[in-house]
N, C-alpha and C positions, 0 to 999 in steps of 0.2 A: 918733198915735191908732190903736188896734187895731181890728180888724174887730168885736170883741165890744162895743166901745163906740160903734159907729156906728149903732145902732138896728136892726140886722138881727136876724132871729129865729134862735135863741132869745136873748132879752134877756140880755146879759152881766151885768146887775145881779143876776140870780138865781144865776148859777153861777160867775162869775169867781173863781178860786182855791179852788174847793170841789169836793167829791165828792158823789155822790148816794147816800145810804144812810139810809133813814128820813127822806127829805126832803133838801134841800140843806144841807150842813154843812161846817164847816172840817175839813180833814184833819190828820192827825198827822204827815204826811211833807213838809209844806211845799208849795211850788208849782213848776210848770214852765212855761216859755214854749212857745207853739206858733208855729212859724216857717213861712212860705211858701217852699217850695223854689225857685220860679221867681224870686223877687225878694229873698229874705232878710228880708222884712218880718215884724215880729212881729204875729201875728194875734190872739192871746189868751193867757190864763194860766189853767191848770187846777190843781186840787188834786192832790196825790200821796198815794195811800193807803199808809199805813204798815201793818206787820203787825198792829198793834192795831186799825186800822180794818177790816182784813179779818176779824179774829176777831169783832169786834162785828157786822159785816155778816152773817157766817155764822150767828151765833146769832139775829139778827133774822129772817133768811130762813127758818131752820128753824121758828121759831114761826109766822110768817105762812103758811108752806106748808101747814100742817095744815088750816087753815080753807079755803084755796084748793082743796085736793084734794077737799074735801067739797062745793064749789060745783057747781052744775049745769054740765055740759059746755057747754051753749049760752051760759051766762053768761060762761064763759071765752072762747068763740068771739067773743062780741060785743065784748069788749075788743080783740081783734085787729082786728076790722072797724073799730072806732072809731079804732084806731091807724092803719090804712090811710087813713081819711078825713083824719086829721091830717097824714099824710105828703103826701097830695095837696094839701091846703091850703097847706102850707109848702114845696112842692117847689122853688120858685125859690130860696129861701134855703138849703135843703139842698143843692141843686146847687152853689151858690156855695161852700159850705164844702168839698164834695168836691173841687172844682176847685182851690181855694186851698191846702188842706191836703195833698192827695195828688199834685198836679201833673197830673192828668188833664184832658183837654179837656172842654168842656161835654157832648158826646155821651156821654162816659164817665160823667159824673154822671147824665145821663138814664137810661142803662142801669142803673146801680145803683138808682135810684129805682124804675124799672119792675120790676126783679127783686125788690127789697124788697117792693113791693106784691104781686107774685105769691107770694112766700113767706108773707106774712101771710094772703092769701086761701086759699091751698092748705092752710096749717096750720089755719085755722078749720074747714075741712072735716073734719079729723080728729075733731072733736068728735062728729060724727054717725055715725062708723063703729062697728061692733060691737066691744066691748071684751073679749069673752070667748067661751067655748064650753062646751057641756054634753058631758061625757066619758062614755064607757062605764065603768060602775063595775066594779071588780075583784071586788066581793062582791055577790051578789044581794041586792036590797032596799035598796041604798044609792044615794044621789045623789052624783055626782062632777062638779065644775065647776071651771073655771079662768078667771081674768080678769087683766087688766093693771092694775097700780097704779103711781103715780108713783114715781120714784127718790127724790125729796126735793129736795135743792139741787144745782143743776148749775153748775159753774164753766166760764166761757167765756173763753178767751184769744184775742183777736181780732187779725188782722193789719192792716197799713196799706194793702195794695194794693186791697182792695175793702171798706172798713170798714163801710159801711152794709149792704151785701148780706150779708156774712158774719155780722154781728151778728143780722140778722133771720133768717137761715137756721138759726141755733141757737136764738135766743130764742123765735121764734114757735111752733115745735112743742113746745119744752120747757115753755113757759107754758101752752099750751092743753091739754096733757096732765097738768097739775096740779102742775108743779114750780115752785120759785123759782130765781132765777138771780143769780149773781155774775158781772158782766161786767168784764173788764180790757181796755180798749182799748189799742192800740199807742201808744207815746209820740209817733209822728209824726202820728197822726190821732185824738187823744183827743176832738175835738169831733164830727166826722162819724161816728166809730165808737163814741161813748160819750155825750157830753152831748146831742147831738141825739136819740139813741135814748131816753135817759131822759125828755126833755121830751115826746117823742111819746107814750110810754106814760103819762106823767103826765097829759097832756091827755085821753087816752082813758079815764082813771079806773081804771087798774090799782091795786088796793089797795096801800097802803103796806107796804113791807117785802118785797115779792116780787121787786123788781129793785133791784140795787145796782150802780152804775157806779163802778169803782175804778181810775182811771188810775194809771200808774206803770210802772217798769221791771221788770227780772228779779226783784228782791226781792218786788215786789207779786205777780207771777205765781207765784212759789214759795209764797208764803203762801196764795194761792187753792188751789193744788194740794194743799197739806198740811193745809188746814183740816179738822177732823174732821167738820164738818157737810156738807161737799161729798161727794156720792156718785158724781159723774161729772164728768169734765173733757173739754171739747171744745176741742181745740187746732188752730189752723191756722197753719202757719209752716214753717220749714226742717226738714229731716230731722234735723239735728244737735240742734236744740232739742227736736224731738218725742221723740227718744230720751230726753233728760233728763226731760221731762215724764212719759213712760211709766215710767221707773225710779222717780221720786218717787211717782207715783200707785200704783204696784205695792205700795209699802210699806203703803199703806192699803187695798189690795184694791179700789181704785176702778175703775169702768168708765172707759175712755178711748176717745175717738174722735179719731183723728189724721188730718188732711188735710195732707200734707206736699209735698215737692218733686216735680219731674218733669223728665225729659229726653225730650220727646215728639217723635215723628217724623211728618212729613207725607210720605207715599209717593206718588210721581207715576209712574204706569206709562206705557209707551210709547204707549198708545192714549188717553191723557187729553186733555181739552180744556186746552191749555197755558195760554191766557190766563186761564181760570177757575181753574185750579189755582194759577197765580202770584198771582192776586188773593186767593185763600183763604190761600195761604202767607204773603203780605205781611201780611194781617190777623192771622194766627196768630202771626207773629214780631214784628211792629212795634206792634200795638195796645197802648195804654197803655205804650209804651216797652218792651214785652216783659216787663213786671213782673207776670207771672201764672204760677201753677203749671201752667196748661194751655196755655201758649204753646208754639209749635213751636220746639224747640231744634235740630232737624235737618231738612233737606230732602233726602230720599233720592229721586234722580231717575234714571230709566232713561238709560243712557249715550247711546242713540240720540237723545234729545231734550234732552240736557243744555244745549246751546248756546241753542236757542230759549227754553227755560224760564228759564235764567239771565238772558238778555236781558230777558225779560218781568219777571222779579223785580227787576232793576236799574231798569227803567222805573217800577215801582211804588215803589221806594225813593226814587228821585230826585224823584218827584212829591209827596212828603210834606214839608211845611214844618215846621221845628222852631223852637220859641220859647215865649214866655209863653202858656200855654193860654187866657188870657182874650182874646187877640188874634184877630181875625177871620182865618180861613184857616189857623190853626195846627193841625197834625194830631198832633204829638208835643210834649209838654211836657218838663219836666226829669225825670230820675230822682230818686228820693226823697232821696238823701243823697250826700255826698262819698264815704263808704265804699262805697256801691253803685257809683257812677261809677268809682271807682278799681279795683274788682274787675272790672267789664266791660272796662275798659282793659287790665288785666293779662291777662285771658283772650285778648283779641284780639291783643295784642302778643306774647305767648308763642307763640300759634299761628302768627302771621306769621313769627316768628323760626325756627319749626320747618318752614316751607315753605308755609304757607297764603298765599293771595293775596287782597288786598282789592279787590273790584270796585266797591264803593260805600261811602261813609261811612268809618268807621274812626278818626276823630279827634274827640275831644270838645272842647266849649267849656264849661268848668266842669261844671255838672250836666246840660248839654244834650249828649246823645249821639245822633248821626244814625243813621237806618236804615242798617244795615251788611250787606253781602253778602260772604261768603267762599267761595272754592272752593279746590281742591287741599287739602281738609281730610282729614287722615289720622286713623285711629281711635285714635291715641295722643295726639292734641293736646287741650289743654284745651277748645277750642271743640267738640270731639266728646264729651268725657267729662263735663264739668262743666255743671251748671245755670247758665246765664248770667244770667238775670233782667234782661236788657237787650235792646235792639232789634237783635239780631244773628241773621242767617240763615246758618248753615253749610250748604253744599251738598255732597252726597256722591253719587257715581255708583254704580249697580249694573247688573248684566247680566240677572239672572233674578229671577223672583218669589221663589224660595227664598232667594236672596242678600239681597233686600230685607228679608225677614222676619228673617233672621239678623242683619243690621246693626241693624234697629230694636230687636231684643231684646237687643242688646249694651249693657246698662245695668242698674244696680241698681234703677232706677225702673220704674214700671209704671202711670202715671196715665192718659194718653189718647193717641190717635193719629188720623190721618186718612189715607184712601186714596183716590186719584183715578184713575178709569178710566171709559171709556165702557161697559164691561161690568160691571154691578153684581154678577153672580155671581162674576166674577174678583176684584173688589175685596173681596167678602164672604169669599171663600175665604182671602185674605190676612189679613183682619181676624180671622178665627177663630184664626189662628196667632200673633197678637200677644199678648204677656203684658201686657195693659193692662186697667184696670177699665172703660174707656170707649173707644169707637172710632166715628168718623163718616166716612161715605162721601160723596165729592164735596162736602166741606164743610170748614169750619175745624176745627182741633183744639181751639180754645178755645170750648167751649159749656157752658151751664149751664141747667137748667130746674127749676122748683120741684117738679114732679111726678115727677122722675126721680131714681133713686138715684145719688148722686155719691160717687165714691171710687176709690182705686187699689190696686195690688198692690205687693209688694216694699217698697222704701224710700219709696214714695209714700204709705204709710199702713199702718194695721193691719187693713185689710180692712173698715173701717167704711163704712157707707152712710148718708148723710143726704139726705133728699128723698122726697116722696110718702109712701107707706105705710111705707117703710123707717124713717121717724121713729118709728113705733109701737114697733119693736123697739129703737131706740136709747134712747128717753127714758122707757121704762117697764120693769117687770119682772113676771114672772108670779107669781100667787098661786093656789094650788090648795086646794080645800076639799072635804071629803066630809061627808055627813050620813047617819048610820045611822038607818034608818026604825024607828019604833015604840019609840023610847027615851023 
């Protein structure tokens, strides 16, 4: 018996084997099973959107968007607030889907729900912001003004590691600013990142045709990017896939917001609180099995405190129980797939063969990979150069603040970082020299806030920012108008 047939919300009778596009309907691409990584149990079956389904959805969305853009901004905001109420009402069932589909512990599900609620409420506030400005006319006697208008249809290609959060982060501002959305959830999490989202907005009374949930693999994503009705693509995923999305979208001169990978450093200076830094480092590297673009992929530690910091980090790793995330006391669940587990194993094994030393963990059991600490990590090893996307903490020593900056910046990525020191001015001086879009002092590297612009530099993205008022720039475009007086 699948989870979808056990009476949990949302009722599987509505959506099993279907897509959401002008209501729940059969797809042209068949169906796909949804499997729980911790147990291998079949949880559900969803429809797979074929290219023809995407084309139909794009046309429906374009038609529905015109009336939506003309609706009062407060009317659009109210839909988001009702969606938030629905999410609160169904939070228990939503948490269960996140845990079982993504392999995260219940606290991870609670975090996604709280963050999704923040995204909805923050985006609702965009409706009350000024949308334009009066300009100084270039010709005396004229009126000149400019205001923001919706882009039209936004395509959102969602990842599996935070499916509810990332869906809400794009959908909420896009919809409240007058756009329609085609959402393609990842094949690993089509329920918590797609079906659940559709049902929440459906309960909230979002007019039909404005949101289309189109599960499927790369072919479905390619169809969303290429659809002529789609004016913008929001993609969260690997840098390699992001480059392909950017190339395809470029052919259509579409706006693209890319939130990609990261090789993020947590820098621990010699005057840091070692226990606090190790706790932040453990959370940054091991939280949700390290499967986050903002995870700490390097621990850069001053040589004078390398031993006590490493011991503290090992203590943090050893205290974390690995297992089925539904079991009491489990801190780390499985990684998302065999492919991901094998890649983590490869990176660690190749680095050990090159001279790195395993101080904790280092051996997987199927999809369960333990918190792993490596030292003697050289800058040529995969553990230093590659994004691991697993619960691995490579530790690298430095001697000076300048050397720490140089090591941290030795990457094509530039997403986030953390710096630990009892001297905030010293930590801030280092932070100013890091090539990252985000940096946090005496904190974790993995942070997100609905009112903050989120994004990276280099191979971590195309400089886009989503969050807070930055959403105005992302999901609208300017229109300029002049009026000649006396005509």
